[in-house]
C-alpha positions in Angstrom: 28.3 -8.1 -25.1 30.0 -4.8 -24.1 33.5 -4.7 -25.6 35.4 -2.0 -23.8 38.1 -1.5 -26.4 35.5 -1.2 -29.2 33.4 1.3 -27.2 36.5 3.4 -26.3 36.9 4.0 -30.1 33.4 5.4 -30.3 33.8 8.1 -27.6 33.3 11.7 -28.9 35.9 14.4 -28.2 33.1 16.5 -26.5 32.4 17.5 -22.9 30.1 15.3 -20.9 29.6 12.9 -18.0 30.6 9.2 -17.9 29.2 6.5 -15.6 31.1 3.3 -14.8 29.1 0.1 -14.2 30.3 -3.1 -12.4 29.4 -6.8 -12.9 26.0 -6.2 -11.1 25.4 -3.3 -13.4 25.5 -0.9 -10.5 27.0 2.6 -11.0 30.3 2.6 -9.2 31.8 5.9 -10.4 30.6 9.1 -12.0 32.9 11.7 -13.5 32.9 14.6 -15.9 35.3 15.5 -18.8 36.1 18.3 -21.1 36.8 15.6 -23.7 35.1 12.3 -23.0 37.4 10.6 -25.6 40.6 11.6 -23.7 39.3 11.2 -20.1 37.6 7.8 -20.3 40.5 6.2 -22.2 42.9 7.2 -19.4 41.3 4.7 -17.0 42.2 1.8 -19.2 45.8 2.8 -20.1 48.4 0.9 -18.1 50.9 3.7 -18.3 48.7 6.2 -16.5 49.5 7.0 -12.8 46.4 6.1 -11.0 45.6 6.0 -7.2 45.1 2.6 -5.5 41.4 3.5 -5.2 41.0 4.1 -9.0 43.2 1.0 -9.8 40.8 -1.1 -7.8 37.7 0.6 -9.3 39.0 -0.1 -12.9 39.2 -3.9 -12.1 35.4 -3.9 -11.5 34.3 -1.9 -14.6 32.2 -4.1 -16.9 30.8 -1.3 -19.0 30.5 2.4 -19.2 28.0 4.9 -20.6 28.2 8.6 -21.2 26.1 11.7 -21.7 27.3 14.5 -24.0 26.7 18.1 -22.9 27.2 21.5 -24.6 29.8 22.7 -22.1 32.0 21.7 -19.2 29.7 23.8 -16.9 26.7 21.7 -17.9 28.8 18.5 -17.3 29.6 19.8 -13.8 26.0 20.3 -13.0 25.0 16.9 -14.3 27.9 15.2 -12.5 26.7 16.8 -9.2 23.1 15.6 -9.7 24.1 12.0 -10.7 26.5 11.6 -7.8 23.8 12.8 -5.4 21.2 10.4 -6.9 23.4 7.2 -7.3 26.0 7.8 -4.5 28.6 5.7 -6.4 30.9 3.4 -4.4 34.2 4.9 -5.7 33.3 8.6 -5.7 34.5 10.7 -2.7 31.2 11.1 -0.9 29.9 13.6 1.5 28.2 11.5 4.2 26.3 14.4 6.0 23.1 15.7 4.4 22.4 18.7 6.5 20.1 21.7 6.1 20.6 25.0 7.9 17.9 27.4 9.2 17.5 31.0 8.4 15.8 33.9 10.2 13.2 35.3 7.9 11.7 38.8 8.2 8.6 39.3 6.1 9.3 43.0 5.3 6.9 42.8 2.3 3.9 42.6 4.7 2.2 45.6 6.3 2.9 44.2 9.7 6.0 42.0 9.2 6.7 38.8 11.1 10.0 37.2 12.2 10.2 33.4 11.8 12.5 30.4 11.2 12.8 29.3 7.6 14.4 26.2 6.2 14.8 27.5 2.6 15.7 30.8 1.2 13.2 31.8 -1.4 13.0 34.7 -3.9 10.3 36.6 -2.2 10.1 40.1 -0.6 11.4 38.8 2.7 14.8 39.6 4.3 16.9 36.5 5.3 19.6 36.2 7.9 21.9 33.2 8.1 22.1 30.3 7.4 22.8 29.4 11.0 24.2 26.0 12.3 21.8 25.6 15.2 18.0 25.6 14.9 17.9 25.9 18.7 19.9 29.1 18.7 17.7 30.5 15.9 14.5 29.8 17.9 16.1 31.4 21.0 17.0 34.5 19.0 13.6 34.8 17.5 11.9 34.5 20.9 14.3 37.1 22.3 13.6 39.6 19.4 9.8 39.1 19.8 10.2 40.0 23.5 12.5 42.9 22.9 10.5 44.6 20.2 6.9 43.1 20.8 6.8 41.5 17.3 3.7 39.5 16.5 4.0 35.7 16.2 0.6 35.0 14.7 -0.2 34.2 11.1 -3.1 36.6 10.7 -3.4 38.5 7.5 -3.1 42.1 8.5 -4.7 44.6 8.0 -7.4 42.5 6.3 -8.2 40.5 9.5 -7.8 43.4 11.9 -10.4 43.3 14.7 -12.0 40.0 13.6 -10.7 38.1 16.7 -9.7 38.9 20.2 -6.0 39.6 21.0 -4.0 36.5 21.9 -2.2 35.8 25.2 1.0 37.5 24.1 -0.8 40.9 24.2 -1.9 40.3 27.8 1.6 39.3 28.9 2.9 42.4 27.2 4.9 40.6 24.5 2.9 41.9 21.6 1.2 45.3 21.0 -1.8 43.7 19.2 -1.5 45.1 15.7 -4.4 42.7 15.0 -6.6 45.1 16.9 -5.1 48.3 15.5 -3.6 49.2 18.9 -0.3 50.1 17.2 0.1 52.1 14.0 1.8 50.6 11.0 4.5 53.2 11.2 5.3 52.5 14.8 5.3 48.8 14.2 7.6 49.3 11.2 10.0 51.2 13.4 10.2 48.2 15.8 10.9 45.9 12.8 13.7 48.1 11.7 15.3 47.9 15.2 14.9 44.2 15.1 16.7 44.0 11.7 19.5 46.2 13.1 19.8 43.7 16.0 20.0 40.8 13.6 22.6 42.6 11.6 24.8 42.6 14.7 24.2 46.1 16.2 23.8 45.1 19.8 25.2 48.2 21.6 22.1 50.3 21.5 20.0 47.4 22.8 22.4 46.7 25.6 22.5 50.4 26.7 18.7 50.6 26.6 18.1 47.5 28.6 20.7 48.5 31.2 18.9 51.9 31.5 15.5 50.2 31.9 16.8 47.8 34.5 18.3 50.6 36.6 15.2 52.7 36.4 13.0 49.7 37.4 15.3 48.9 40.3 15.3 52.5 41.5 11.5 52.6 41.3 11.5 49.3 43.4 9.9 47.5 40.5 12.0 44.4 41.1 10.1 41.9 39.0 10.4 44.2 36.0 14.1 44.8 36.8 14.7 41.0 36.9 12.9 40.6 33.5 15.2 43.3 32.0 18.3 41.6 33.5 17.4 38.3 31.9 16.8 40.0 28.5 20.2 41.7 29.0 21.9 38.4 29.6 20.3 36.8 26.6 21.5 39.7 24.3 25.0 39.4 25.7 25.1 35.7 25.0 24.1 36.2 21.4 26.5 39.1 21.0 29.3 36.9 22.4 28.5 34.1 20.0 28.7 36.4 17.0 32.2 37.8 17.4 33.7 40.1 14.7 36.1 38.1 12.6 36.4 40.2 9.5 36.2 44.0 9.2 35.2 43.8 5.5 31.7 42.7 6.6 31.3 40.3 3.7 29.7 36.8 3.6 32.2 34.1 3.2 32.8 30.4 4.0 36.2 29.2 5.2 37.0 25.6 4.3 39.8 23.3 5.4 40.3 19.6 5.4 42.1 17.0 7.5 42.7 13.5 6.3 44.4 10.2 7.1 44.8 7.0 5.1 41.1 6.3 5.0 38.9 9.2 6.1 38.6 13.0 5.7 36.9 15.8 7.6 36.0 19.2 6.1 35.6 22.0 8.6 33.5 25.0 7.5 33.3 28.4 9.3 30.3 30.4 8.3 30.9 34.2 8.2 27.9 36.5 7.6 28.2 40.2 7.6 31.7 39.9 8.9 30.7 37.8 11.9 31.3 34.2 12.6 27.8 32.8 13.1 28.7 29.2 13.3 30.8 26.3 12.2 30.2 22.7 11.2 32.2 19.6 10.1 31.5 17.0 7.5 32.8 13.5 7.0 33.7 12.2 3.6 34.3 8.6 2.6 36.3 7.0 -0.2 39.1 9.6 0.1 42.1 7.2 0.1 44.7 8.5 -2.4 42.9 11.8 -2.9 44.8 15.1 -2.3 43.3 17.7 0.0 42.6 19.8 -3.1 40.6 17.0 -4.7 38.7 16.4 -1.5 37.8 20.1 -1.3 36.6 20.0 -4.9 34.3 17.0 -4.2 33.0 18.7 -1.1 32.2 22.0 -2.8 30.3 20.2 -5.6 28.2 18.2 -3.2 27.7 20.7 -0.4 26.9 23.8 -2.5 24.7 21.8 -4.9 22.2 21.4 -2.0 22.6 24.4 0.3 20.1 27.2 -0.3 22.7 30.0 0.3 26.0 30.6 -1.4 28.3 33.3 0.0 30.2 35.7 -2.1 33.6 34.1 -1.3 35.0 30.7 -0.4 38.4 30.7 1.3 40.2 27.4 0.9 43.2 25.8 2.6 44.5 24.4 -0.7 44.6 25.3 -4.4 42.2 23.4 -6.5 42.4 22.5 -10.2 38.8 23.4 -11.2 38.8 26.8 -9.5 37.5 28.8 -12.5 34.9 26.3 -13.4 33.6 26.1 -9.9 33.5 29.9 -9.6 31.5 30.0 -12.8 29.1 27.3 -11.5 28.6 28.9 -8.1 28.2 32.4 -9.6 25.4 31.0 -11.9 23.7 29.5 -8.9 23.9 32.6 -6.8 23.3 35.0 -9.7 26.1 37.1 -8.4 29.9 36.8 -8.6 31.5 34.2 -6.3 35.2 34.1 -5.8 37.4 31.2 -4.6 40.6 32.2 -2.8 43.5 30.7 -1.0 44.8 33.3 1.5 48.6 33.4 2.0 49.0 35.8 4.8 47.2 37.9 7.5 44.0 37.3 9.4 42.4 35.3 6.6 45.2 32.8 6.5 45.0 32.4 10.3 41.2 31.7 10.0 41.9 29.0 7.4 44.6 27.5 9.7 42.1 27.5 12.6 39.6 25.7 10.5 42.3 23.1 9.5 43.2 22.7 13.2 39.5 22.1 14.1 39.1 19.6 11.2 42.2 17.6 12.5 40.8 17.7 16.0 37.4 16.3 14.9 39.1 13.6 12.8 41.3 12.4 15.7 38.6 12.6 18.4 35.9 11.0 16.3 38.0 8.3 14.8 37.4 5.9 17.7 33.7 6.8 17.9 33.2 6.2 14.2 34.9 2.8 14.5 32.6 1.9 17.4 29.6 3.0 15.3 30.8 1.0 12.4 31.1 -2.0 14.7 27.5 -1.5 15.8 26.2 -1.3 12.3 28.4 -2.7 9.4 30.3 -5.0 11.8 27.1 -6.4 13.3 25.6 -7.1 9.8 28.8 -9.0 8.9 28.4 -11.1 12.1 24.8 -11.9 11.1 26.0 -12.8 7.6 28.5 -15.2 9.0 26.0 -16.7 11.4 23.5 -17.4 8.6 26.0 -18.2 5.9 24.8 -15.3 3.7 26.7 -12.5 1.8 25.8 -9.1 0.4 23.4 -8.4 3.3 22.5 -4.7 2.9 18.7 -4.3 3.5 16.8 -6.1 6.2 13.0 -5.9 6.8 11.4 -6.9 10.0 7.7 -7.5 10.5 5.4 -7.7 13.6 1.7 -7.8 14.4 -0.1 -6.0 17.2 -3.7 -6.2 18.4 -6.0 -6.5 21.5 -7.9 -9.7 21.3 -8.1 -9.3 17.6 -9.4 -5.8 17.7 -7.7 -3.1 15.5 -5.0 -5.6 14.3 -2.1 -3.9 12.7 1.2 -4.9 11.1 4.5 -3.1 11.1 7.4 -3.2 8.7 10.7 -1.6 9.8 13.8 -1.4 7.5 17.5 -1.5 8.4 20.1 -0.7 5.8 23.8 -1.3 6.6 22.8 -1.8 10.2 21.0 1.5 10.6 17.2 2.2 10.6 15.9 3.7 7.4 12.8 5.3 8.8 11.6 6.7 5.5 10.9 3.2 4.4 9.0 2.1 7.5 5.4 1.0 6.7 2.2 0.4 8.6 -0.6 -2.0 7.7 -4.2 -2.0 9.0 -5.3 -5.6 8.8 -8.3 -5.9 6.5 -9.1 -9.6 5.8 -8.7 -11.2 9.2 -11.3 -11.3 12.0 -10.3 -12.0 15.5 -6.8 -12.6 17.0 -5.0 -14.6 14.3 -1.4 -13.5 14.1 -0.4 -16.0 11.4 -3.2 -15.0 9.0 -2.5 -11.3 9.8 1.1 -11.7 9.0 0.2 -13.5 5.7 -1.9 -10.5 4.7 0.9 -8.0 5.6 3.6 -9.9 3.6 1.3 -10.5 0.7 0.4 -6.9 0.4 4.0 -5.7 0.9 5.5 -7.9 -1.8 2.6 -7.7 -4.2 2.8 -4.0 -4.2 6.6 -4.2 -4.8 6.2 -6.5 -7.8 3.4 -4.3 -9.2 5.7 -1.2 -8.9 8.6 -3.1 -10.6 6.3 -4.2 -13.4 5.2 -0.6 -14.0 8.8 0.6 -13.8 7.7 2.8 -10.9 11.2 3.6 -9.4 9.7 6.1 -6.9 7.3 3.5 -5.5 7.4 2.9 -1.7 7.9 -0.9 -2.0 10.3 -1.1 -5.0 13.4 -2.0 -2.9 13.3 -5.7 -1.8 15.3 -6.9 1.2 18.3 -9.2 1.3 16.8 -10.8 4.5 13.3 -10.9 6.1 13.2 -11.0 9.9 10.0 -12.3 11.5 9.1 -11.6 15.1 8.7 -15.3 16.1 10.0 -18.7 15.3 9.1 -21.6 13.0 5.4 -20.7 12.6 6.0 -17.1 11.5 8.9 -18.1 9.2 6.8 -20.7 7.5 4.1 -18.2 6.8 6.6 -15.9 5.2 8.1 -18.7 3.1 4.6 -19.7 1.8 3.9 -16.1 0.8 7.2 -15.8 -1.1 6.6 -19.2 -2.8 3.2 -18.0 -4.0 4.7 -14.8 -5.4 7.7 -16.7 -6.9 10.2 -14.8 -4.8 13.4 -16.1 -3.3 14.4 -14.2 -0.2 16.0 -15.6 3.0 13.7 -15.6 6.0 14.9 -15.7 9.6 12.8 -15.8 12.8 13.8 -13.8 15.9 13.1 -16.2 18.7 12.4 -15.0 22.3 12.7 -16.9 25.6 10.1 -17.1 28.3 11.1 -13.7 29.6 10.4 -12.2 26.1 14.1 -11.5 25.5 15.8 -12.4 22.2 17.2 -15.9 22.5 18.4 -16.8 19.0 17.6 -17.0 15.3 15.4 -19.6 13.5 16.8 -20.2 10.0 16.7 -23.2 7.6 14.6 -25.3 10.0 16.9 -24.9 13.0 17.5 -22.5 15.9 20.9 -20.8 15.8 22.1 -19.5 19.2 23.8 -16.1 19.3 26.4 -14.8 21.7 24.5 -12.3 23.8 27.6 -10.0 24.1 28.1 -9.8 20.3 27.2 -6.8 18.2 25.2 -9.0 15.9 23.0 -10.1 18.8 22.5 -6.4 19.9 21.5 -5.4 16.4 18.9 -8.2 16.1 17.5 -7.1 19.5 17.3 -3.5 18.4 15.5 -4.5 15.1 13.1 -6.8 17.0 12.3 -4.1 19.6 11.9 -1.5 16.9 9.4 -3.6 14.9 7.5 -4.2 18.1 7.5 -0.5 19.1 6.4 0.6 15.7 3.5 -1.8 15.6 2.4 -1.0 19.2 2.6 2.7 18.4 0.3 2.4 15.4 -2.1 0.1 17.3 -2.3 2.6 20.2 -3.0 5.4 17.8 -5.9 3.4 16.2 -7.2 2.3 19.5 -7.1 5.9 20.8 -9.2 7.1 17.8 -11.7 4.3 18.5 -11.7 4.4 22.3 -15.5 4.1 22.4 -15.4 1.1 20.1 -15.3 -1.8 22.4 -13.9 -5.2 21.3 -17.3 -6.6 22.1 -18.8 -4.4 19.3 -17.0 -6.7 16.9 -19.1 -9.8 17.9 -22.1 -10.5 15.8 -25.3 -10.7 17.8 -24.0 -8.8 20.8 -26.0 -5.6 21.2 -25.9 -3.0 23.9 -27.9 -5.1 26.5 -25.7 -8.2 26.1 -22.5 -6.1 26.0 -23.6 -4.4 29.3 -24.3 -7.8 30.9 -20.9 -9.1 29.9 -19.1 -6.0 31.2 -21.0 -6.0 34.4 -20.3 -9.6 35.2 -16.7 -9.9 34.1 -13.8 -7.6 35.2 -11.9 -7.6 31.9 -11.7 -9.2 28.5 -9.4 -12.0 29.7 -12.2 -13.2 32.0 -14.7 -13.2 29.1 -12.2 -15.0 26.9 -11.7 -17.7 29.5 -15.5 -18.2 30.1 -17.2 -21.4 28.8 -20.3 -21.4 26.7 -22.3 -22.7 29.7 -21.1 -19.9 31.9 -21.9 -17.3 29.3 -25.4 -18.7 28.8 -26.3 -18.0 32.4 -26.0 -14.2 32.0 -29.1 -12.0 31.7 -30.3 -11.5 28.0 -27.8 -14.2 26.8 -28.9 -17.3 25.0 -27.0 -20.3 23.6 -26.5 -18.7 20.2 -25.1 -15.5 21.6 -23.0 -17.4 24.1 -21.5 -19.4 21.2 -20.9 -16.2 19.2 -18.8 -14.8 22.1 -16.9 -18.0 22.7 -16.2 -18.5 18.9 -14.9 -14.9 18.6 -12.3 -15.3 21.3 -11.3 -18.9 20.2 
């Protein structure tokens, strides 16, 4: 048994990372220390001034473990990685996991291209950004291609020059066809250099040139061309307006400010690149009660810049932070260039930080009610379902459904909801393998058996990355007593104990209630719990139908009748000629089927048996 007092005596006076575990052995907190011995002991000393959040966390600690590192910087890197992996309950957590696009110019190529990139790599390309809007990036790239006739194809030039005909862009005069050698490498390179100047914020020459072209076209009564130049001119003006000068130094920097209340916090970030504000974004953080603005900014910097592909040369903060030097060292190592963290006290920079703080407070206030409503739709709805079924600790729910057309191309779907939200990365599709004909119960038995057998096998092999490792706290079946009993039988065979609930529909195919523990439980149709159940049921059905349609589309020529033994082309043709659809064939008796041309009693029985 883990004796906390005894284990505290064994702690080394070295830098490292510590992990706190609760009674379920889940990691609830990750921290770093210059001296593990001093830092970890502080949590268990009554005299220490601890925030209410930490006080509560300490009451749940059943054991701790630690990892010794060679330096505090190594401890910081490890802490960031462990927090991101385990997302502990009591760490201040960044809830948004966003990636930002770049504009990439492949200047290392003979005939460079301009494209959107999600990551910044160490190649010979030139990158602009990151930008906060992928839509704005795509619009900018499209505009640049029109302005400078930059190619959009992926052809390897000059190797593939002349091998294929020029594309449509050449014919609509949006590309000068370097693929055919119609433009020299030097001339094309000049166009790329102009495009790079444009991306660097030098719009004046482009605006003057477009105005001149528009005027000339108008004077020459080439009105369509004049309208085209006018539209390009407006597009350039819009982009120029969005990227206003904010800093004459022309450096890359991020401006960070935080707004908080008793429970939540929002960090606002202004992205300045080349002295221009290219965008802003806000991020919600949870578990911030009792944390100062400085501590919140520290947590945000560790989590955000651990994942972002670009780090600016300077961070300007609203508040001083304790770990400034360490974070500067860590960021500089990641960037491979000096990074400074500053808190401006006067001038334009201070005003920008104040503006970021004002925006953060505005987001926090305006989104507070929306966030509460969202929580009601998700966490609140889950709690209603818990109360309705008499369960607790309901985090993960898995719902299953079957889709087929008269037994042809039967498929199963599994959708996953965690904390009331769909977790689409865990959705799974099943192509039914062992069942012939329309048998939803047998099909569902196969799906559930495969799903949980895979999960048990992965657990047995300690395959934590496996797709079926996480088991649900509740299984939801699209149906009532029959489907629930199928699930319970499968679980019993596999020696698993998981609650199973049926989602019962009325005659109008609307969710009516839940079937649980051999009884139907009605639900208030206006409640959030009812709405969540309906969403889950609809999602399971949609996912199954979507997969079934895809398979059916691939096998359009494969008639359901091809599945029937003994029914060749002649008999299939006779059936399709006599009956309008599959439902009529299904409802036909053996005697009626026997009367058709080329059909006999054996083949009639085969058809009847297939559908029944």
